[in-house]
C-alpha beads as a LAMMPS data file, in Angstrom:
LAMMPS data file: protein, C-alpha beads

73 atoms
72 bonds

1 atom types
1 bond types

-500.0 500.0 xlo xhi
-500.0 500.0 ylo yhi
-500.0 500.0 zlo zhi

Masses

1 110.0

Atoms # bond

1 1 1 -297.856 284.088 90.804
2 1 1 -295.179 285.743 89.181
3 1 1 -295.364 289.392 87.837
4 1 1 -293.757 290.732 84.784
5 1 1 -290.979 293.178 85.298
6 1 1 -291.737 296.957 85.418
7 1 1 -290.592 297.520 81.900
8 1 1 -292.599 294.591 80.571
9 1 1 -295.739 295.834 82.472
10 1 1 -295.162 299.334 80.700
11 1 1 -294.967 297.685 77.250
12 1 1 -297.991 295.699 78.059
13 1 1 -299.866 298.715 78.963
14 1 1 -298.973 300.709 75.963
15 1 1 -300.153 297.793 73.777
16 1 1 -303.362 297.642 75.639
17 1 1 -303.857 301.654 75.198
18 1 1 -303.467 300.886 71.373
19 1 1 -305.938 297.958 71.323
20 1 1 -308.655 300.211 73.060
21 1 1 -308.936 301.938 69.884
22 1 1 -310.053 298.764 68.178
23 1 1 -308.805 295.312 67.061
24 1 1 -305.508 295.175 65.290
25 1 1 -303.146 292.750 63.836
26 1 1 -299.541 292.570 65.099
27 1 1 -298.496 294.371 61.735
28 1 1 -301.231 296.974 62.430
29 1 1 -299.850 297.563 65.919
30 1 1 -296.274 298.090 64.438
31 1 1 -297.644 300.524 62.002
32 1 1 -299.570 302.608 64.696
33 1 1 -296.398 302.480 67.007
34 1 1 -294.346 303.949 64.003
35 1 1 -296.842 306.805 63.709
36 1 1 -296.682 307.650 67.574
37 1 1 -293.277 308.438 68.614
38 1 1 -293.692 307.371 72.249
39 1 1 -294.146 303.826 71.086
40 1 1 -291.202 303.781 68.711
41 1 1 -289.134 301.526 70.916
42 1 1 -291.783 298.769 70.476
43 1 1 -292.276 299.076 66.734
44 1 1 -290.185 296.223 65.800
45 1 1 -291.521 292.624 64.915
46 1 1 -288.749 291.233 67.208
47 1 1 -290.300 293.104 70.153
48 1 1 -293.918 293.125 69.673
49 1 1 -294.793 289.410 68.715
50 1 1 -293.096 287.825 71.878
51 1 1 -294.942 290.655 73.948
52 1 1 -298.310 289.746 72.195
53 1 1 -297.718 286.062 72.676
54 1 1 -296.864 286.684 76.539
55 1 1 -300.006 288.855 76.749
56 1 1 -302.040 286.192 75.011
57 1 1 -300.970 283.580 77.480
58 1 1 -301.691 285.596 80.556
59 1 1 -305.141 286.116 79.233
60 1 1 -304.720 290.043 78.611
61 1 1 -305.657 289.723 74.984
62 1 1 -307.493 287.331 72.703
63 1 1 -306.660 286.114 69.271
64 1 1 -308.644 284.843 66.191
65 1 1 -307.924 284.001 62.522
66 1 1 -309.879 285.818 59.858
67 1 1 -309.882 285.062 56.057
68 1 1 -309.177 287.998 53.991
69 1 1 -308.533 288.513 50.344
70 1 1 -304.816 287.788 50.686
71 1 1 -305.060 284.860 53.023
72 1 1 -305.608 284.198 56.744
73 1 1 -304.858 286.923 59.272

Bonds

1 1 1 2
2 1 2 3
3 1 3 4
4 1 4 5
5 1 5 6
6 1 6 7
7 1 7 8
8 1 8 9
9 1 9 10
10 1 10 11
11 1 11 12
12 1 12 13
13 1 13 14
14 1 14 15
15 1 15 16
16 1 16 17
17 1 17 18
18 1 18 19
19 1 19 20
20 1 20 21
21 1 21 22
22 1 22 23
23 1 23 24
24 1 24 25
25 1 25 26
26 1 26 27
27 1 27 28
28 1 28 29
29 1 29 30
30 1 30 31
31 1 31 32
32 1 32 33
33 1 33 34
34 1 34 35
35 1 35 36
36 1 36 37
37 1 37 38
38 1 38 39
39 1 39 40
40 1 40 41
41 1 41 42
42 1 42 43
43 1 43 44
44 1 44 45
45 1 45 46
46 1 46 47
47 1 47 48
48 1 48 49
49 1 49 50
50 1 50 51
51 1 51 52
52 1 52 53
53 1 53 54
54 1 54 55
55 1 55 56
56 1 56 57
57 1 57 58
58 1 58 59
59 1 59 60
60 1 60 61
61 1 61 62
62 1 62 63
63 1 63 64
64 1 64 65
65 1 65 66
66 1 66 67
67 1 67 68
68 1 68 69
69 1 69 70
70 1 70 71
71 1 71 72
72 1 72 73
C-alpha cells in the first residue's frame, strides 16, 4: 500500500476538517478556505479538485450529484 506524502496528508486532513462542518461542493470548499487564512494555499481550483479526486479514489470522501435551480451540482 502506498501512502501519500506528508504534505498531501496534511492537505487531506485540512479538507476533512472543513467537511466535518457539513457537506460542501468543491467551490464551497474554496470559498471556506479563502475566508480562513490557514487554508489559503489550497484555495485554488487547480489544487483542490485534484486533491478531492484523490481523496475520493482512496475512499476518504464520498460524492453525489444534486439537481439545483441552476443545474446539477
